[in-house]
C-alpha positions as CSV (number, residue, x, y, z in Angstrom):
1,X,78.5,50.6,-101.5
2,X,76.4,51.6,-98.5
3,X,76.0,55.2,-97.3
4,X,77.8,54.1,-94.1
5,X,80.8,52.8,-95.9
6,X,81.0,56.0,-98.0
7,X,80.9,58.1,-94.8
8,X,83.6,56.1,-93.3
9,X,85.8,56.1,-96.4
10,X,85.5,59.9,-96.6
11,X,86.7,60.1,-92.9
12,X,83.5,61.7,-91.7
13,X,83.2,59.4,-88.7
14,X,82.5,55.9,-87.5
15,X,79.0,54.5,-87.1
16,X,78.7,55.5,-83.4
17,X,79.7,59.0,-84.1
18,X,77.4,59.4,-87.1
19,X,74.5,57.8,-85.2
20,X,75.0,60.3,-82.4
21,X,75.1,63.2,-84.8
22,X,71.9,62.0,-86.5
23,X,70.2,61.7,-83.1
24,X,71.2,65.2,-82.2
25,X,69.9,66.5,-85.5
26,X,66.6,64.7,-85.1
27,X,66.2,66.1,-81.6
28,X,67.0,69.6,-82.9
29,X,64.6,69.3,-85.8
30,X,61.8,68.2,-83.5
31,X,62.3,71.4,-81.4
32,X,61.1,73.2,-84.5
33,X,57.8,71.2,-84.9
34,X,54.6,73.1,-84.0
35,X,51.6,71.5,-82.4
36,X,49.9,71.0,-85.8
37,X,52.9,68.9,-87.0
38,X,54.4,71.6,-89.3
39,X,58.0,72.8,-89.0
40,X,59.6,76.2,-88.9
41,X,63.1,77.0,-90.0
42,X,64.5,78.4,-86.8
43,X,61.7,77.7,-84.3
44,X,58.3,76.0,-84.1
45,X,55.8,77.9,-86.1
46,X,53.7,77.8,-89.3
47,X,55.8,75.8,-91.7
48,X,56.1,76.1,-95.4
49,X,54.5,73.2,-97.3
50,X,57.7,72.2,-99.1
51,X,59.7,72.4,-95.9
52,X,57.1,70.3,-94.1
53,X,57.4,67.6,-96.8
54,X,61.2,67.8,-96.7
55,X,61.5,67.4,-93.0
56,X,58.9,64.6,-92.9
57,X,60.8,62.9,-95.7
58,X,64.0,63.2,-93.6
59,X,62.3,61.8,-90.5
60,X,60.8,59.0,-92.6
61,X,64.1,58.0,-94.0
62,X,65.7,58.2,-90.6
63,X,63.1,55.8,-89.2
64,X,63.5,53.5,-92.1
65,X,67.2,53.1,-91.3
66,X,66.6,52.4,-87.7
67,X,67.0,55.8,-86.1
68,X,64.6,56.7,-83.3
69,X,61.9,59.2,-84.2
70,X,59.2,59.7,-81.6
71,X,55.9,58.1,-82.9
72,X,53.8,61.1,-81.8
73,X,56.0,63.6,-83.6
74,X,56.1,61.5,-86.8
75,X,52.3,60.9,-86.7
76,X,51.8,64.7,-86.3
77,X,54.1,65.3,-89.3
78,X,52.2,62.9,-91.5
79,X,48.9,64.3,-90.3
80,X,50.1,67.8,-91.2
81,X,51.0,66.7,-94.7
82,X,47.6,65.1,-95.2
83,X,45.9,68.2,-94.0
84,X,48.1,70.4,-96.3
85,X,47.2,68.1,-99.2
86,X,43.5,68.3,-98.3
87,X,43.5,72.1,-98.2
88,X,46.0,72.7,-101.0
89,X,44.9,75.5,-103.4
90,X,44.2,74.7,-107.0
91,X,47.0,75.6,-109.4
92,X,47.5,76.1,-113.1
93,X,51.2,75.8,-112.8
94,X,53.3,74.7,-109.8
95,X,52.5,71.8,-107.5
96,X,56.1,71.1,-106.4
97,X,55.3,71.0,-102.7
98,X,52.1,69.0,-103.2
99,X,53.9,66.4,-105.4
100,X,56.7,66.0,-102.8
101,X,54.2,65.7,-99.9
102,X,52.2,63.0,-101.8
103,X,55.4,61.0,-102.5
104,X,56.3,61.1,-98.8
105,X,52.8,60.1,-97.7
106,X,52.7,57.3,-100.3
107,X,56.0,55.9,-99.1
108,X,54.5,55.7,-95.6
109,X,51.3,54.2,-96.9
110,X,49.4,57.3,-95.8
111,X,48.4,58.9,-99.1
112,X,44.9,58.9,-100.4
113,X,44.6,57.1,-103.8
114,X,41.9,59.4,-104.9
115,X,44.2,62.4,-104.4
116,X,47.0,60.7,-106.4
117,X,44.7,59.9,-109.3
118,X,43.1,63.3,-109.3
119,X,46.5,65.1,-109.6
120,X,47.7,62.5,-112.2
121,X,44.6,62.8,-114.3
122,X,43.7,66.5,-113.8
123,X,46.9,68.4,-113.0
124,X,49.8,66.5,-114.5
125,X,50.2,69.1,-117.3
126,X,50.2,71.9,-114.7
127,X,53.2,70.4,-112.7
128,X,55.9,72.9,-113.1
129,X,59.0,70.8,-112.8
130,X,60.3,67.4,-113.9
131,X,60.9,66.5,-110.3
132,X,57.3,67.2,-109.3
133,X,56.1,65.0,-112.2
134,X,58.5,62.2,-111.1
135,X,57.6,62.5,-107.5
136,X,53.9,62.1,-108.3
137,X,54.8,59.2,-110.5
138,X,56.7,57.6,-107.7
139,X,53.8,58.0,-105.4
140,X,51.5,56.3,-107.9
141,X,54.0,53.5,-108.4
142,X,54.2,52.9,-104.7
143,X,50.5,52.4,-104.7
144,X,50.6,50.0,-107.7
145,X,49.2,52.3,-110.3
146,X,52.0,51.8,-112.8
147,X,50.0,53.1,-115.8
148,X,49.6,56.6,-114.3
149,X,53.1,56.4,-112.9
150,X,54.7,55.7,-116.3
151,X,52.7,58.5,-117.8
152,X,54.1,60.9,-115.2
153,X,57.7,59.5,-115.6
154,X,57.3,60.1,-119.4
155,X,56.2,63.6,-118.8
156,X,59.2,64.3,-116.5
157,X,61.5,62.9,-119.2
158,X,59.9,65.2,-121.9
159,X,60.2,68.2,-119.6
160,X,63.9,67.5,-119.1
161,X,64.4,67.0,-122.9
162,X,62.4,70.2,-123.5
163,X,59.9,68.3,-125.8
164,X,56.8,68.9,-123.8
165,X,55.9,72.3,-125.3
166,X,57.5,74.3,-122.5
167,X,60.9,75.7,-122.0
168,X,63.4,73.4,-120.3
169,X,63.9,74.3,-116.6
């Protein structure tokens, strides 16, 4: 069952109407992109790291399904994520925004394998949520490092089960 058939079955619109709505949404989102590629909630401006990853993910998925996203805007969004990763502060617990950004970059073939390995090898235990561990695992799997990916997927499962020595989220 495709997303389009689900949308139509729910009476949310036909393909042309949905495509027009997605185009308007992309256009509106891009009005909130600043010159450095980051995104603001209500206007262009300094974006939040997680928000930048989320919007870049949305634009990536839209492009993958054939929707028009201007190349320059998309390149700036990816460049912004790479810059945010390069200048991300060290953390003892957290990393949710970083893991999300790395997954989005990896899906686009734009992640740095050294970054992926560093976070998998040095910071996996510091990732605060099962989702962050799974996203970093997905990034590694996309780059063919299944051993590290499986280790992170296992960590995510242990976190969900509450068997990793921390409280379940």
